[in-house]
N, C-alpha and C positions, 0 to 999 in steps of 0.2 A: 560504393553503395549508393543505390538509387532510392529516391523517396516515392517513386511511382509504384502502382500496383497493377496487376493484369486486368485488362478491361472486362474480362468475363467474371470477375469476383465482385458481387454486389456488396455495397457498404451495408445495406440492410440485410443482415443474416443473423442466424441464431446466436452465434458467438457474440456479436455486437449487442444484440438484444439483451443477453445475459449481463453484459457490462452495464447497460443502462439500468437494468433491474437492480444491480448492485448499488448504483448511485441513488436510486429511489428508496432503497432500504436504509440509507444513512439517516434521513429525518425520522424514520420510525424508530430506529435505534436510539437516537438522541432523545426523542420524546419519552421513550420507556425509561431511559436512565434518569431523566429529570423527574419523571413521575414517581420513581422510587425514592429519589433524593437521599440515597445512602442508607435506607432502611433494610436493605438486603431481603426484600420480600419477593412476591410473585412477579412484580414488574421488572425487578433486577434480573431474574432468571429469564424472563421473556426478552429482555435486552440482550442477554448472553446468547439466546437462541437466534435472535435477529442478526447479531454479529456473526455467529457461526454460519448461518445460511448465506449471508453476504460473502463471507470468505470462501465458502464452497463454490459459489458461482464463479469466483476468480479462477479456481482450479478447473472447473467445468468448461468455462468459455475458452480457456487456453487449450485444453485437451481437444475440444471440438474444432477450434480454429486450425490446429496443427493436423488433426486427423483428416479433416475434410478440405484442407487447403483454403481456408477462409481467412487467411491473414490479410488484413487491410491496413491502410495508413490510419484510418479512424481508430481501429482497434489498438494499434501500436501507441497511439497518443492517449486515447480515452481510458484504456485499461489501467495504466499506472496512475492516472488522475483519479479514477474511481477508488483505487487502493489508498491513495493519499487522503482522500476525503473521509474514508471509513476509519483508517488508522488515526488520522489527525483528530477527528471528532472524539474518538475513544480516549486518546491521550489527554486532550483538554478536559473532558468530563471527569477523567480519573483524578486530575489535579484539583478540579473544583469540588468534586463530591467526596473523594476519598483521601485527599491530601497527598497524592503522589508528588514527588519533587518536581518543581517546574522546570529545572534545568534539563531534565530528561526530555520533556516535550519540546523545549526550545531548541535543543541540539538536533533532535530527529526532524522536527518540522522545518527548522532552518535549512537543513541539508536537503529535504524534499522540495522546498520552495526554490532553492538555488538550482537544483537539477531540473525541475520543471521549466523554469525560465530558460535554462541552458538548452533544453530540448527545442524550444521555439526559436532560439537564436541560431542553432545549427541545422534546423530542419531543411534549409535551402541546400545544404550539402548532403543530406541523407538522414535517415532515422536510425539511431543506435538502439538495437534490440536489447532486451533484458539479458544480462549476463548470469552466469551461475552464482556469482557473488551477490548480484541483485536479488536473485530468487532466494538465496539463503537469508538475506536481509529481511525479505518479506516473511519468510517462515518464522524467523526468530522474533520479529516484531509481533506477528500474529499470535505466536505461542505466549509471549510475555504479556500481551494485552489480555488474552483469554485468562491467564493465571490471575491477573489483577482484577478482571471483571467478575470472575466467579467468587462468590462470598464464602469460601471454604475455610478461611482461617479460623472462624468462630467454631468450626466443627473439628478440625484436625490439629489446631494449635499454632503457636507462633512460628514454627519452622516453615510453615507454608509461605509466610510473608518473605522469609529469607530466600526461599527458592524462587519466588516471583521476582524479587529484586535482582537476583543473580541472572535470571533469564533476561530481564530488561537491560541489565548492564551489558550482557553479551550482544544484545540487539543494537545498543547504542554504538558499541565498538565497531561492529560489522557495518552499520549504517554510515559511519564516518569514513571507514576504509573504502567502501564501495563508492562513496561520493567522490573521493579523491580520484579513484580509478576512472569514474565516468568523466570527470573534468579532463583528465589526460586523454581519454578517447576522443572527446569532443574537440580538443585542441589539435589532435593529430588529424582528425577528419577535416577540419577547417584548413589546416596546413596543406594536406594532400590535395584538396579541391583547388586551392589557390595555386599550387604547383602545377596542376594540369592546365590551368588557364594561362599561365605565364609561358 
């Protein structure tokens, strides 16, 4: 696998612009969450909306990049980083504001930090694209975070909290499993690259 991209694909394209917009939505989301402070008012619902729009840009930029052939090295690196900033900020805020268990955030963000660092270590050998497992991880994390963000427990009862926790637990399990798989792929890529040089 090569880390180069075709010369006719500009780094500044609509897919990458959407990725940057997602990054810029993170501080807005954080501000709205802090503005609400756990009161579950209008600001909280606006934070949910900002999070949902940011997540939608993730799907949109991926679809556009694949459909129009706009896959770039910048996008391969920036897209997962944007996702981690958004999910990471949401997890930390949920722990601080809503009292979600810190071990969940520590496990997920620890894995994400490790994989992000690993991406930069192995980038000289190539870029490992997102796998199906990685996409499932993102979907589960997103769904679980949205369940926690939406203040619906006060309306539908305590069972909502159980559903949210089970969704988050599933996200944690898939996050760990896909993290191990990524490490294995990175080690294999590094080994293959050194084998070709020898």
